[in-house]
C-alpha positions, 0 to 999 in steps of 0.5 A: 332473429339477430340483428346486424349492425350498420357501420357506415364508412361515408366519410372515409372509404366513400370520400376516397371516391374521385370528385368526392371529397367534403369540407368539414362542415358538410361532413358534421352535417353528413355526420348528424344525418347518419346519427339521425338515420340510425347507423351504429358506427361512423367511420369518421375517417383516416385521421392520421392521413391529414390535417382536414381529417384529423379535424374532422374525425375530431369534430365527428366524435365530439358532435355524435352523441348516439353511436360510435365513431370510429379512425381507420389506422394502419398497424403504426403506432403513429396512426394509432396515436393520432386516431386516439387524440382524435377520438378521445373525446368521443362517447363510443371511440372504436379503433379500425385497425388493418394490415393485408393478409393476401400473399399477394399483398403481402409480398409486393405491397407489405415485403412482410413475411407471414410470421412478420405480419401475425407479429404487427398485428399483435403488436398493434392491437395490444397497443390499442387496447390500452388506449380504447376498449373497442377495436375493430382489426380488418384483413385487407384483402381477405377474400384473396387471403389463404383461410387457415392464415386468416384464422390465425391473423383473426385469433391473433387479433382477437387474443390481444383484444379485438372486438369486431374482425372485418373480413373485406373483399377489398377489390369486389373480386369474390361471388356470394358462394365463396364469401359466404363458405368463407365466413362459415369457415371463419367462424367454425375455426377462429377461437373466441369467435363468440365474443366479437362481430364479424363484419362484411366490407365488400366493393362493387366492382363485378357488381356484386357488394350487397349480393356478397354482404347478404350472403355473408349474414346468412354465413354468419356475419353481424355487421355490414360496411357500407356507404351511402349510395354506394359510392367509394373507389373504383366501382364503389362499396355495398349500398346502404341502402340496398342491404338495408330495405334487403334485410327489411323486406326479406327479413324472414328470409335473413333472419335478421334486422338492422336499427335503421330508421328507413324514412330517412334513408331518401333524404340521407342519399339526396344529402350524400348527391347533393354534397358530393355532386354525384348524380343518383342514377335513374335506376338505382335501387331504393332512391333511384327516380325511377324506383317507384315509377311506372310506365307500362300500362299493365303495371300502372294498372296493376299497382292502382289496384294493389301496390304490392303486384309491383312494388316490393316496397312501399316509397313511403317507407324509405321517405320517398317525398309524395307530392300529396300538398301543392304550396303557392305563393298564397300559402302562409307560414303555418302551411309551410311549418306543417307541410315540413313536419309531414315530410320530417323536418323539425326546425328552430325559429331562427331556421323557420325565419330563414327557409320561410324567406327561401320559401317565399322567394321560391313561390314568387317565381313558381307557381305551384311548389311541390316536395321535390322544391321543398327539399332542393330549399331544405338542402340548400343551407349555404350560410353567408358570412361577413369573410365569405363570397356572395352573389349581389346581382349579374346581367349578361348579354349574349347572341349565336354570332357575338361573344357573351359579356357578363358584369357580375356584382358580389359581396367579398370580405373586402367588400362589393366587386363589379367585373365584366368579361366577355366569354364563350356563351354566357356562363363561361363570361359570367364565371370569368367575370367571377374571377376576375372580381375575386382576383384568382385564376380559380381552375373550373375542373367539372360542370354540370347542370340538371333540372330537379323539379318538373315543368317550365318553371323548375329547378335547375341544381348547377354542380361544380369542381374547382382547383385553386393552389393543390386545394380541390372543392365541389359546390352546388346552386340551385334557382329557376334561373340556370345562370343564376345556379351556376353562379351560386355553384360556383361562389359556393365552391369558392367558399370551401376554397377559401376555408381550406 
């Protein structure tokens, strides 16, 4: 069997999805989880695109030790230099260089002739090779490119030092049959193809990204480029959890495997959803809430007799919490630690003190604390510093016929601030009071709240998207009190705006 390398571009292509921007600390957290998941390559960003992207690529490159880290760059010397400078301290740096090869893109976007495109590819990769050894070349819009010209482009790339050639269906236009045929054609016609990896990068505009990537594996591809939860521009990218579990579940059919630790899939998926504020659809394969739920009586009876009747993937294989242990306010530190270990969390002494205190606080509010409560607790890892905002106290009065009034007290870098405001409901008045307390007119672009556990005392998770002075941030808050969750999310977003 051949090993398929997993190239994760959640931090670059995934973050380009509207509303999915991440704070530097969040990118580092995601990168460390991707390393734990076992991906082969982390695309940390597009270093030249902004100072923030450069810093995040550099930070990820310096902290990751067990997989490659790459940065995207155009066939431009300045891009390549920026990416190299961000990556130069990485254990295994990769430069990912791209240039469009389709007639449509060459004529209308690049305004370059095919000959000029080939020359630019040669110059860029030759220069990049003087900086690092591992170089990936992507032929943007390969799915709509002339096959013979693609062969020429990839021949030039390999001749000048490319170690990976990437064949993207950039606009999600192609079918599985076409992408397999294209992969086979390239492998049969490119000089030195046996020396490089052939990569699949498919977008999901027609819902075929996963199918196209798997078809390319059948055609000979040795790397798949994907994102957690399939996030990305427009309709998104190939979903990591879907292609990985397809290869694992149908290993004998694809004659291929990955080195992904599948038990980390659910936690990684949940982390991305938590950070971006983008909820996972209940029917999302592998990680959706309904992926392992059975309501039909016939299905339930069969699953109880033998899960294989209707479950081709076991929940525990992807790390879905099974609610086997229920904790409560009388549970001690030892039970809490053992429970965390059973679901894959290892904490140091300082972390244990922080999270055990959070657990006891939650247990005082809920009769039982389930696996999902613990999961929410462990992803609510905001750190309060002397320079950040935090919620001290709040009170709200509201009725059907009168405007709501909220009084909010928060810790600020300049000390305690209290403000009172009225508004159209308790949330509106409370958030206006926060703005008044901090002295900034923050714009609320989006607000949502949902239950993440069951029962009357369920935890509520609030997500917000805020804007101020041209910067955008997302915030998240969790509490059994939905108003408190909303305030915590808003203040979380404020702290991220302050760090920008």
